[in-house]
Residue frames relative to the residue before (quaternion, step in Angstrom):
aa qw qx qy qz dx dy dz
X 1.0000 0.0000 0.0000 0.0000 0.00 0.00 0.00
X 0.3076 -0.7599 0.5435 0.1803 3.57 -0.93 0.84
X 0.7393 0.3294 -0.2003 0.5521 3.56 1.18 -0.36
X 0.2653 -0.7279 0.6101 0.1659 3.54 -1.16 0.71
X 0.2943 -0.7727 0.5422 0.1496 3.56 -0.66 1.15
X 0.0432 0.8166 -0.5637 0.1163 3.56 -0.49 1.26
X 0.0627 0.7668 -0.6375 0.0407 3.56 -1.11 0.68
X 0.5850 -0.5436 0.4508 0.3987 3.55 -1.31 -0.10
X 0.6099 0.5474 -0.4126 0.3978 3.57 -1.10 0.59
X 0.6943 -0.4586 0.3480 0.4319 3.56 -1.25 -0.33
X 0.5570 -0.6148 0.4483 0.3329 3.51 -1.21 0.62
X 0.4645 -0.6735 0.5017 0.2810 3.53 -1.07 0.80
X 0.4572 -0.6971 0.4664 0.2959 3.63 -0.84 0.84
X 0.6596 0.5113 -0.3180 0.4500 3.62 1.13 -0.49
X 0.7890 0.1298 -0.0573 0.5977 3.61 1.09 -0.63
X 0.3242 -0.7846 0.4882 0.2024 3.61 -0.25 1.17
X 0.6708 0.5041 -0.3176 0.4416 3.61 1.09 -0.50
X 0.6368 0.5264 -0.3252 0.4600 3.60 1.26 -0.02
X 0.0325 -0.7606 0.6480 0.0226 3.52 -1.11 0.77
X 0.1527 -0.8162 0.5548 0.0518 3.57 -0.72 0.99
X 0.3258 -0.7306 0.5681 0.1931 3.52 -1.03 0.84
X 0.7856 0.0893 -0.0535 0.6099 3.56 1.16 -0.53
X 0.7858 -0.3088 0.2259 0.4860 3.51 -1.12 -0.68
X 0.8407 0.1718 -0.0435 0.5117 3.58 0.86 -0.98
X 0.6251 0.5756 -0.3691 0.3764 3.64 1.04 -0.53
X 0.0367 0.7728 -0.6258 0.0986 3.54 -0.73 1.26
X 0.1424 -0.7907 0.5932 0.0512 3.59 -0.79 1.03
X 0.2294 -0.7720 0.5828 0.1083 3.57 -1.13 0.72
X 0.0916 -0.7636 0.6372 0.0504 3.54 -1.02 0.84
X 0.5053 -0.6719 0.4429 0.3115 3.61 -0.91 0.87
X 0.5041 -0.6387 0.4974 0.3009 3.53 -1.16 0.68
X 0.4141 -0.7241 0.4993 0.2343 3.57 -0.85 0.95
X 0.1553 -0.7791 0.6047 0.0570 3.54 -1.13 0.81
X 0.1257 -0.8327 0.5342 0.0738 3.62 0.21 1.16
X 0.5729 0.6119 -0.3864 0.3847 3.59 1.09 -0.56
X 0.6149 0.5532 -0.3483 0.4412 3.57 1.08 -0.70
X 0.6735 0.4883 -0.2960 0.4693 3.56 0.92 -0.89
X 0.6282 0.5254 -0.3395 0.4626 3.59 1.05 -0.73
X 0.6674 0.4953 -0.3047 0.4652 3.59 0.91 -0.90
X 0.6509 0.5089 -0.3184 0.4647 3.60 0.97 -0.83
X 0.6491 0.5186 -0.3190 0.4561 3.59 0.99 -0.82
X 0.6517 0.5123 -0.3156 0.4618 3.57 0.97 -0.84
X 0.6646 0.5027 -0.3071 0.4596 3.60 0.92 -0.89
X 0.6521 0.5031 -0.3185 0.4693 3.59 0.95 -0.85
X 0.6508 0.5168 -0.3171 0.4571 3.59 0.98 -0.83
X 0.6570 0.5064 -0.3157 0.4606 3.60 0.97 -0.83
X 0.6744 0.4887 -0.2987 0.4659 3.58 0.91 -0.92
X 0.6541 0.5086 -0.3149 0.4630 3.57 0.97 -0.83
X 0.6576 0.5121 -0.3119 0.4562 3.58 0.97 -0.84
X 0.6541 0.5056 -0.3184 0.4639 3.57 1.01 -0.81
X 0.6601 0.4928 -0.3124 0.4731 3.60 0.92 -0.84
X 0.6485 0.5161 -0.3223 0.4574 3.59 0.98 -0.81
X 0.6711 0.4899 -0.3090 0.4627 3.60 0.93 -0.86
X 0.6389 0.5191 -0.3252 0.4653 3.58 1.08 -0.71
X 0.6793 0.4926 -0.2934 0.4581 3.55 0.95 -0.86
X 0.7341 0.4059 -0.2260 0.4953 3.59 1.03 -0.79
X 0.3925 0.7265 -0.4848 0.2882 3.59 1.23 0.13
X 0.4041 -0.7471 0.4671 0.2456 3.63 -0.64 1.04
X 0.6231 0.5611 -0.3418 0.4244 3.61 1.22 -0.33
X 0.6505 0.4698 -0.3152 0.5068 3.58 1.29 -0.04
X 0.2283 -0.7722 0.5827 0.1097 3.57 -0.79 1.07
X 0.2982 -0.7966 0.5026 0.1547 3.55 -0.31 1.27
X 0.6040 0.5586 -0.3671 0.4341 3.59 1.07 -0.57
X 0.6227 0.5304 -0.3426 0.4622 3.59 1.06 -0.68
X 0.6297 0.5248 -0.3301 0.4681 3.58 1.02 -0.80
X 0.6788 0.4916 -0.2911 0.4613 3.57 0.91 -0.92
X 0.6516 0.5313 -0.3219 0.4354 3.59 1.02 -0.75
X 0.7787 0.3579 -0.1775 0.4838 3.59 0.92 -0.87
X 0.4568 0.7049 -0.4565 0.2935 3.61 1.19 -0.13
X 0.7897 0.1749 -0.0933 0.5806 3.59 1.05 -0.77
X 0.2233 0.7802 -0.5420 0.2182 3.55 1.08 0.71
X 0.6151 -0.5938 0.3750 0.3585 3.57 -1.06 0.73
X 0.6590 0.5034 -0.3163 0.4608 3.59 0.97 -0.79
X 0.6407 0.5140 -0.3242 0.4693 3.57 1.04 -0.76
X 0.6577 0.5076 -0.3140 0.4596 3.59 0.93 -0.87
X 0.6404 0.5026 -0.3323 0.4763 3.60 0.99 -0.74
X 0.6352 0.5215 -0.3272 0.4663 3.57 1.05 -0.69
X 0.6271 0.5274 -0.3291 0.4693 3.57 1.06 -0.75
X 0.6679 0.4977 -0.3059 0.4610 3.58 0.89 -0.90
X 0.6577 0.4945 -0.3144 0.4733 3.58 0.99 -0.78
X 0.6156 0.5415 -0.3402 0.4606 3.59 1.08 -0.70
X 0.6599 0.4954 -0.3035 0.4764 3.58 0.95 -0.87
X 0.6534 0.5090 -0.3169 0.4622 3.60 0.97 -0.84
X 0.6500 0.5104 -0.3152 0.4665 3.58 0.96 -0.83
X 0.6537 0.5177 -0.3154 0.4529 3.57 0.95 -0.86
X 0.6845 0.4911 -0.2899 0.4542 3.58 0.86 -0.95
X 0.6917 0.4679 -0.2896 0.4677 3.59 0.84 -0.94
X 0.6591 0.5113 -0.3173 0.4511 3.58 0.94 -0.83
X 0.6746 0.4766 -0.3036 0.4749 3.60 0.95 -0.80
X 0.6095 0.5312 -0.3601 0.4655 3.61 1.08 -0.61
X 0.6577 0.4890 -0.3025 0.4867 3.58 0.96 -0.86
X 0.6740 0.5058 -0.2998 0.4472 3.58 0.90 -0.94
X 0.6645 0.5078 -0.3140 0.4495 3.59 0.93 -0.84
X 0.6400 0.5209 -0.3231 0.4633 3.58 0.99 -0.83
X 0.6874 0.4636 -0.2812 0.4833 3.57 0.88 -0.94
X 0.6307 0.5535 -0.3404 0.4242 3.61 1.02 -0.77
X 0.6547 0.4979 -0.3188 0.4711 3.59 0.93 -0.85
X 0.6529 0.5129 -0.3105 0.4629 3.57 0.98 -0.88
X 0.6805 0.4866 -0.2922 0.4635 3.61 0.92 -0.91
X 0.6459 0.5181 -0.3279 0.4548 3.59 1.01 -0.77
X 0.6524 0.4941 -0.3153 0.4805 3.59 0.98 -0.79
X 0.6353 0.5206 -0.3275 0.4670 3.58 1.02 -0.75
X 0.6600 0.5194 -0.3119 0.4443 3.58 1.00 -0.87
X 0.7220 0.4082 -0.2360 0.5064 3.59 1.11 -0.66
X 0.4647 0.6940 -0.4401 0.3298 3.58 1.27 0.01
X 0.5164 -0.6275 0.4874 0.3192 3.54 -1.29 0.40
X 0.5583 0.5968 -0.3858 0.4282 3.58 1.29 -0.24
X 0.3884 -0.7517 0.4740 0.2435 3.65 -0.53 1.06
X 0.6079 0.5559 -0.3621 0.4362 3.60 1.08 -0.63
X 0.6594 0.4969 -0.3036 0.4755 3.58 0.95 -0.88
X 0.6430 0.5236 -0.3276 0.4529 3.60 0.95 -0.79
X 0.6730 0.4882 -0.2986 0.4686 3.58 0.92 -0.89
X 0.6511 0.5150 -0.3242 0.4537 3.60 0.95 -0.83
X 0.6527 0.5027 -0.3122 0.4731 3.56 0.97 -0.81
X 0.6615 0.5010 -0.3086 0.4648 3.57 0.93 -0.86
X 0.6537 0.5198 -0.3133 0.4521 3.59 0.97 -0.85
X 0.6293 0.5253 -0.3347 0.4649 3.59 1.00 -0.77
X 0.6786 0.4830 -0.2917 0.4702 3.57 0.83 -0.96
X 0.6472 0.5323 -0.3159 0.4449 3.56 0.96 -0.89
X 0.6947 0.4878 -0.2847 0.4455 3.59 0.88 -0.91
X 0.7518 0.4128 -0.2393 0.4550 3.59 0.70 -1.03
X 0.6520 0.4636 -0.3304 0.5008 3.60 1.15 -0.37
X 0.6870 0.5092 -0.2782 0.4374 3.58 1.16 -0.51
X 0.7073 0.3889 -0.2564 0.5316 3.60 1.25 -0.28
X 0.5495 -0.6385 0.4169 0.3415 3.62 -0.97 0.77
X 0.5684 -0.6001 0.4443 0.3455 3.54 -1.12 0.69
X 0.6047 0.5713 -0.3514 0.4294 3.57 1.05 -0.74
X 0.6545 0.5032 -0.3083 0.4726 3.59 0.98 -0.85
X 0.6547 0.5116 -0.3216 0.4542 3.60 0.94 -0.81
X 0.6310 0.5281 -0.3378 0.4571 3.59 1.01 -0.78
X 0.6655 0.4911 -0.3026 0.4737 3.59 0.91 -0.90
X 0.6285 0.5452 -0.3413 0.4373 3.60 0.98 -0.81
X 0.7094 0.4392 -0.2728 0.4791 3.58 0.80 -0.98
X 0.6341 0.5440 -0.3376 0.4335 3.59 1.06 -0.64
X 0.7677 0.2897 -0.1592 0.5489 3.57 1.11 -0.69
X 0.2068 0.8072 -0.5245 0.1747 3.57 1.08 0.70
X 0.6008 0.5932 -0.3501 0.4056 3.58 1.14 -0.62
X 0.5857 0.5684 -0.3776 0.4373 3.60 1.19 -0.37
X 0.6918 0.4483 -0.2710 0.4971 3.59 1.16 -0.58
X 0.7930 0.1085 -0.0226 0.5990 3.57 0.94 -0.93
X 0.2962 -0.7790 0.5277 0.1642 3.57 -0.42 1.20
X 0.7890 0.1174 -0.0545 0.6007 3.57 1.13 -0.68
X 0.2608 -0.7217 0.6195 0.1654 3.53 -1.25 0.57
X 0.0946 -0.8131 0.5744 0.0069 3.55 -0.77 1.07
X 0.2288 -0.7369 0.6216 0.1350 3.52 -1.26 0.60
X 0.3316 0.7370 -0.5263 0.2644 3.55 -0.60 1.13
X 0.6578 -0.4642 0.3940 0.4434 3.55 -1.25 -0.45
X 0.4450 -0.7126 0.4635 0.2817 3.61 -0.63 1.04
X 0.8420 0.2007 -0.1859 0.4649 3.53 -1.32 0.69
X 0.6696 0.3891 -0.3233 0.5437 3.58 1.21 0.52
X 0.5458 -0.6159 0.4577 0.3364 3.57 -1.29 0.12
X 0.4690 0.6792 -0.4433 0.3497 3.59 1.28 0.11
X 0.0165 0.7943 -0.6036 0.0667 3.59 -0.73 1.12
X 0.2819 -0.7701 0.5531 0.1466 3.56 -0.96 0.90
X 0.7940 -0.0550 0.0633 0.6021 3.58 1.04 -0.72
X 0.0387 -0.7820 0.6221 0.0002 3.54 -1.24 0.56
X 0.0544 0.7947 -0.6000 0.0735 3.57 -1.05 0.81
X 0.6107 -0.5491 0.4271 0.3784 3.51 -1.29 0.45
X 0.5292 -0.6626 0.4312 0.3082 3.58 -0.90 0.95
X 0.6812 0.5010 -0.3000 0.4416 3.58 0.90 -0.88
X 0.6073 0.5359 -0.3588 0.4640 3.59 1.20 -0.38
X 0.7109 0.4355 -0.2519 0.4915 3.58 1.00 -0.84
X 0.7655 0.2944 -0.1582 0.5499 3.56 0.78 -1.04
X 0.0561 -0.8015 0.5946 -0.0304 3.56 0.18 1.33
X 0.6925 -0.4481 0.3250 0.4626 3.64 -1.18 0.15
X 0.6337 0.5225 -0.3405 0.4578 3.61 1.00 -0.74
X 0.6773 0.4791 -0.2952 0.4739 3.59 0.88 -0.93
X 0.6380 0.5276 -0.3309 0.4529 3.58 0.98 -0.79
X 0.6645 0.4882 -0.2999 0.4797 3.58 0.97 -0.83
X 0.6328 0.5321 -0.3276 0.4574 3.57 1.03 -0.79
X 0.6750 0.4855 -0.2963 0.4700 3.59 0.89 -0.88
X 0.6634 0.5126 -0.3145 0.4453 3.58 0.92 -0.88
X 0.7070 0.4493 -0.2720 0.4737 3.59 0.81 -0.96
X 0.6934 0.4995 -0.2896 0.4311 3.58 0.87 -0.96
X 0.7079 0.4524 -0.2763 0.4668 3.58 0.85 -0.90
X 0.6283 0.5120 -0.3432 0.4746 3.59 1.08 -0.60
X 0.6736 0.4918 -0.2980 0.4643 3.58 0.93 -0.87
X 0.5899 0.5904 -0.3726 0.4057 3.60 1.06 -0.66
X 0.6192 0.5517 -0.3521 0.4338 3.61 1.05 -0.68
X 0.6955 0.4412 -0.2714 0.4980 3.59 0.99 -0.80
X 0.6730 0.5070 -0.3040 0.4445 3.58 0.93 -0.88
X 0.5918 0.5782 -0.3767 0.4166 3.60 1.09 -0.58
X 0.6450 0.5031 -0.3256 0.4742 3.59 1.05 -0.68
X 0.6165 0.5296 -0.3399 0.4731 3.58 1.09 -0.65
X 0.6687 0.4843 -0.2982 0.4789 3.58 0.92 -0.92
X 0.6435 0.5226 -0.3310 0.4509 3.59 0.96 -0.80
X 0.6391 0.5127 -0.3252 0.4723 3.59 1.00 -0.78
X 0.6474 0.5149 -0.3189 0.4627 3.58 1.03 -0.76
X 0.6569 0.5023 -0.3141 0.4665 3.59 0.97 -0.80
X 0.6729 0.4926 -0.3018 0.4621 3.58 0.99 -0.77
X 0.6100 0.5719 -0.3552 0.4180 3.61 1.18 -0.43
X 0.5936 0.5604 -0.3645 0.4480 3.61 1.23 -0.32
X 0.5052 -0.6605 0.4686 0.2984 3.55 -0.88 0.97
X 0.4736 -0.6982 0.4622 0.2730 3.56 -0.83 1.02
X 0.5392 0.6243 -0.4048 0.3945 3.59 1.18 -0.36
X 0.6032 0.5527 -0.3610 0.4475 3.58 1.11 -0.58
X 0.6450 0.5098 -0.3154 0.4739 3.57 1.03 -0.80
X 0.6583 0.5033 -0.3140 0.4633 3.57 0.92 -0.86
X 0.6420 0.5137 -0.3278 0.4654 3.59 1.00 -0.75
X 0.6473 0.5104 -0.3236 0.4644 3.59 1.00 -0.79
X 0.6610 0.4960 -0.3124 0.4685 3.59 0.96 -0.80
X 0.6385 0.5264 -0.3340 0.4513 3.59 1.06 -0.69
X 0.6659 0.4774 -0.2994 0.4889 3.57 1.22 -0.45
X 0.5996 -0.6042 0.3445 0.3959 3.56 1.27 0.08
X 0.4272 0.6963 -0.4779 0.3228 3.62 1.19 0.25
X 0.4601 -0.6681 0.5125 0.2818 3.55 -1.07 0.77
X 0.6554 -0.5203 0.3593 0.4131 3.62 -1.17 0.38
X 0.6585 0.5060 -0.3165 0.4584 3.59 0.97 -0.81
X 0.6650 0.4877 -0.3001 0.4795 3.58 0.95 -0.87
X 0.6268 0.5311 -0.3343 0.4619 3.59 1.03 -0.74
X 0.6452 0.5204 -0.3179 0.4604 3.58 1.01 -0.81
X 0.7127 0.4654 -0.2662 0.4523 3.58 0.88 -0.95
X 0.8064 0.3451 -0.1506 0.4559 3.58 0.82 -0.98
X 0.7622 0.3583 -0.1885 0.5052 3.59 1.13 -0.54
X 0.7711 0.3964 -0.2086 0.4525 3.57 0.63 -1.15
X 0.7157 0.4756 -0.2847 0.4249 3.60 0.65 -1.08
X 0.6491 0.5079 -0.3589 0.4381 3.68 0.84 -0.73
X 0.6786 0.4599 -0.3004 0.4876 3.61 1.02 -0.67
X 0.6608 0.5142 -0.3104 0.4501 3.58 1.06 -0.70
X 0.5418 0.6493 -0.4012 0.3519 3.60 1.14 -0.48
X 0.5780 0.5878 -0.3829 0.4170 3.60 1.10 -0.57
X 0.7035 0.4179 -0.2506 0.5173 3.59 1.11 -0.66
X 0.6784 0.5233 -0.2914 0.4254 3.59 1.06 -0.73
X 0.6426 0.5953 -0.3431 0.3390 3.59 0.84 -0.96
X 0.6890 0.4937 -0.3395 0.4076 3.70 0.62 -0.91
X 0.7213 0.4057 -0.2928 0.4789 3.67 0.71 -0.85
X 0.6232 0.5317 -0.3552 0.4502 3.60 1.07 -0.60
X 0.5937 0.5451 -0.3624 0.4680 3.59 1.14 -0.56
X 0.6514 0.4973 -0.3118 0.4807 3.57 1.00 -0.80
X 0.6451 0.5149 -0.3250 0.4616 3.58 1.01 -0.77
X 0.6193 0.5367 -0.3463 0.4567 3.60 1.07 -0.66
X 0.6535 0.4942 -0.3107 0.4818 3.57 0.97 -0.83
X 0.6352 0.5106 -0.3275 0.4781 3.60 1.02 -0.74
X 0.6242 0.5369 -0.3380 0.4559 3.57 1.03 -0.76
X 0.6175 0.5550 -0.3402 0.4416 3.59 1.00 -0.84
X 0.7204 0.4287 -0.2497 0.4846 3.57 0.92 -0.88
X 0.6255 0.5501 -0.3429 0.4342 3.60 1.10 -0.57
X 0.5139 0.6333 -0.4290 0.3882 3.60 1.19 -0.25
X 0.5457 0.6158 -0.4030 0.4008 3.61 1.19 -0.38
X 0.6004 0.5769 -0.3641 0.4174 3.62 1.15 -0.50
X 0.5785 0.6099 -0.3760 0.3899 3.60 1.20 -0.36
X 0.3919 0.6988 -0.4859 0.3493 3.56 1.27 0.18
X 0.5744 0.6185 -0.3667 0.3913 3.59 1.16 -0.60
X 0.7737 0.2771 -0.1620 0.5462 3.59 1.06 -0.68
X 0.5565 -0.6795 0.3553 0.3200 3.57 1.22 0.66
X 0.2929 0.7075 -0.5760 0.2862 3.58 0.87 0.94
X 0.3503 -0.7934 0.4560 0.1997 3.64 -0.48 1.13
X 0.1782 0.7793 -0.5767 0.1687 3.60 0.64 1.11
X 0.8131 -0.3224 0.1734 0.4526 3.57 -1.33 -0.05
X 0.7242 0.4373 -0.2705 0.4595 3.58 0.67 -1.06
X 0.6262 0.5336 -0.3428 0.4534 3.60 1.03 -0.71
X 0.6446 0.5182 -0.3213 0.4612 3.58 0.96 -0.82
X 0.6712 0.4793 -0.3115 0.4719 3.60 0.89 -0.85
X 0.6316 0.5244 -0.3400 0.4587 3.61 1.04 -0.66
X 0.6527 0.5059 -0.3181 0.4656 3.57 0.96 -0.81
X 0.6694 0.4934 -0.3064 0.4632 3.57 0.93 -0.85
X 0.6811 0.4866 -0.2989 0.4582 3.59 0.90 -0.87
X 0.6034 0.5468 -0.3628 0.4530 3.61 1.15 -0.48
X 0.6729 0.4856 -0.2907 0.4764 3.58 1.21 -0.48
X 0.8078 0.2699 -0.1355 0.5062 3.60 0.85 -0.94
X 0.3995 -0.7585 0.4387 0.2693 3.61 1.33 0.01
X 0.4916 0.6052 -0.4645 0.4199 3.62 1.08 0.68
X 0.0457 -0.8562 0.5144 0.0112 3.58 0.59 1.15
X 0.6842 0.4933 -0.3002 0.4454 3.60 0.82 -0.98
X 0.6613 0.5136 -0.3157 0.4463 3.58 0.89 -0.88
X 0.6829 0.4668 -0.2930 0.4796 3.60 0.95 -0.81
X 0.5967 0.5349 -0.3656 0.4734 3.59 1.13 -0.51
X 0.6319 0.5119 -0.3323 0.4778 3.60 1.03 -0.72
X 0.6241 0.5307 -0.3377 0.4635 3.60 1.01 -0.76
X 0.6721 0.4870 -0.2986 0.4711 3.58 0.90 -0.93
X 0.6549 0.5131 -0.3176 0.4550 3.59 0.94 -0.84
X 0.6310 0.5336 -0.3374 0.4508 3.58 0.99 -0.79
X 0.6796 0.4807 -0.2971 0.4678 3.59 0.92 -0.85
X 0.6331 0.5221 -0.3353 0.4629 3.59 1.01 -0.74
X 0.6432 0.5153 -0.3253 0.4636 3.59 1.00 -0.78
X 0.6440 0.5109 -0.3252 0.4674 3.58 0.99 -0.80
X 0.6860 0.4920 -0.2948 0.4478 3.60 0.85 -0.93
X 0.6633 0.4884 -0.3160 0.4708 3.59 0.94 -0.79
X 0.6268 0.5267 -0.3387 0.4638 3.58 1.07 -0.66
X 0.6450 0.5086 -0.3178 0.4736 3.57 1.02 -0.79
X 0.6648 0.5061 -0.3079 0.4551 3.60 0.97 -0.80
X 0.6081 0.5707 -0.3580 0.4199 3.59 1.13 -0.52
X 0.5878 0.6029 -0.3704 0.3922 3.61 1.14 -0.54
X 0.7110 0.4138 -0.2995 0.4833 3.68 0.67 -0.89
X 0.5876 0.5615 -0.3813 0.4406 3.61 1.08 -0.57
X 0.6467 0.5299 -0.3199 0.4457 3.58 0.95 -0.88
X 0.7228 0.4363 -0.2614 0.4679 3.59 0.83 -0.94
X 0.6030 0.5307 -0.3649 0.4708 3.60 1.13 -0.50
X 0.6300 0.5187 -0.3348 0.4711 3.58 1.01 -0.74
X 0.6408 0.5108 -0.3256 0.4716 3.60 1.01 -0.75
X 0.6631 0.5249 -0.3183 0.4283 3.58 0.92 -0.90
X 0.7666 0.3643 -0.2032 0.4882 3.58 0.79 -0.97
X 0.6516 0.4821 -0.3337 0.4813 3.58 1.25 0.05
X 0.3569 0.7744 -0.4655 0.2372 3.58 1.25 0.23
X 0.7214 0.4603 -0.2660 0.4439 3.59 0.99 -0.69
X 0.6256 0.5740 -0.3383 0.4057 3.60 1.23 -0.16
X 0.7700 0.2629 -0.1481 0.5622 3.61 1.06 -0.71
X 0.5464 -0.6137 0.4574 0.3399 3.55 -1.14 0.62
X 0.7908 0.0208 -0.0002 0.6117 3.57 1.03 -0.76
X 0.3754 -0.7357 0.5221 0.2126 3.55 -0.80 1.03
X 0.5308 -0.6139 0.4587 0.3619 3.63 -1.06 0.58
X 0.5865 -0.5969 0.4190 0.3524 3.52 -1.18 0.58
X 0.4563 -0.6548 0.5265 0.2930 3.54 -1.13 0.67
X 0.6604 -0.4925 0.3604 0.4376 3.64 -1.17 0.29
X 0.6411 0.5161 -0.3307 0.4618 3.60 1.01 -0.74
X 0.6597 0.4945 -0.3078 0.4749 3.59 0.99 -0.79
X 0.6283 0.5196 -0.3381 0.4701 3.59 1.04 -0.71
X 0.6497 0.5139 -0.3193 0.4602 3.58 0.97 -0.83
X 0.6566 0.4994 -0.3150 0.4693 3.59 0.97 -0.83
X 0.6454 0.5077 -0.3304 0.4653 3.60 1.00 -0.77
X 0.6423 0.5210 -0.3261 0.4578 3.60 1.01 -0.80
X 0.6502 0.5032 -0.3143 0.4746 3.57 0.96 -0.86
X 0.6457 0.5189 -0.3252 0.4562 3.58 0.98 -0.81
X 0.6553 0.5025 -0.3182 0.4656 3.60 0.98 -0.79
X 0.6402 0.5172 -0.3291 0.4630 3.57 0.99 -0.80
X 0.6534 0.5046 -0.3172 0.4667 3.59 0.94 -0.84
X 0.6472 0.5135 -0.3228 0.4618 3.57 0.97 -0.83
X 0.6632 0.5043 -0.3059 0.4608 3.56 0.94 -0.87
X 0.6498 0.5101 -0.3199 0.4640 3.59 0.98 -0.81
X 0.6616 0.4979 -0.3140 0.4645 3.59 0.94 -0.82
X 0.6317 0.5245 -0.3361 0.4613 3.60 1.05 -0.72
X 0.6512 0.5008 -0.3122 0.4771 3.58 0.96 -0.84
X 0.6465 0.5170 -0.3263 0.4565 3.59 0.99 -0.81
X 0.6627 0.4914 -0.3161 0.4685 3.60 0.96 -0.82
X 0.6329 0.5270 -0.3346 0.4581 3.59 1.02 -0.78
X 0.6591 0.4953 -0.3159 0.4695 3.61 0.94 -0.82
X 0.6558 0.5064 -0.3244 0.4563 3.56 0.98 -0.80
X 0.6429 0.5120 -0.3270 0.4666 3.59 1.02 -0.75
X 0.6415 0.5243 -0.3217 0.4583 3.59 1.01 -0.81
X 0.6615 0.4932 -0.3086 0.4732 3.58 0.93 -0.87
X 0.6490 0.5173 -0.3315 0.4487 3.61 1.00 -0.73
X 0.6551 0.4986 -0.3168 0.4710 3.58 1.02 -0.79
X 0.6395 0.5207 -0.3340 0.4565 3.57 1.06 -0.71
């Protein structure tokens, strides 16, 4: 038992933990757990001591951190990081839905192609893929658009002009993420009861319309949480694009620290921005999970904003009650 049932009166001979004040009234008080408070106090003390020692470390120049936190080069790197994350996730999500549908298709060729794509991009390191796309011009000096296996060409351009470092990073991150996201989407599609699909087909809905209006909205409840984590991982994986000189956040801090030799301070600046961006990304994920989870719970939990409004309302009510009580007391006096 986790709770000890206690009341006023004499102890019951049948249950030593029970005390009755009358014939039927029994009150319960929760069992105290001092060990939890001790463990929480120790953890808070350790974290506070570590943060204090880090902040008071004489080898860290706080003025340098403050100077470069909103430096123009750092801000441009932040904006490029956000743009890379958004574009890469848009590409990855589009490819993931296509690959998941192909994997669940009755066509064996589509299933094999989807499996082969996932197998290849999950089996090779992301670092290798980034370098490959960054140095694509070494393999193909020009990119042409035409009819395969013929000499007919409609357009041609230099590879390095088309596949810039930004495009190379976008392709590497987006296509690699699509392999992982396709499994997430496939799991979400499989979580939908097949009876819903059969009911939609019996009503005359086409397979594409059934996927868009029936299957995907229900699958989003399973897809959103892991896809939110993948988006945050994508944000941090943009730091790997330093290999091909994409001037995102981490690359900018590395270039600056190579000039002024303040490596630790610039790492703190980059970490602070990454923490802010990941925190911002957690907000839409939270509300998307609430939106697509509406049909699973009878009542959704309150949002932080709703909790704050309820707390303010309770405080106002309590203050008004105290004010009325004081006014009544003064009137009686």
